[in-house]
C-alpha angles and dihedrals in degrees: 000000000000117000093218103053100138124092127213117197125191133179121228137176118247090257093049092049091047090051092049091049092049092051092045093049091054092058100054088229123124115248095260094051092044093054091044090054089050091050092050087057092233115148111257110217117212113197115200114229092016090149091056090052091052090051090049091050090052090053091050090050090050091050091050092050091050091049092049091051092051093048092048092049092049096245090121125038100176115036098167093112092052092046089050090055091052091047091052091050090053091049091051090051091050090053092050093045096054 
């Protein structure tokens, strides 16, 4: 038996629904989780440019994977300079995110 087997229906105007959808889309939560967070009265943090940060994190991960492959294959012996670049990128992202 499912734990969540009750349904709650509400009626909204077009403008209200549009506002809820805009807020929900900015959180990267699905509608159910978004509404549940609202109901729990927890602050919902909307980070501008969150999608750009995710893309940047993927690039950093890719760079780290490439570096790891080269170190493991013996192509690079000292990777401190490359690791420093990655570390600086992460620091820049932290500054933008806060």
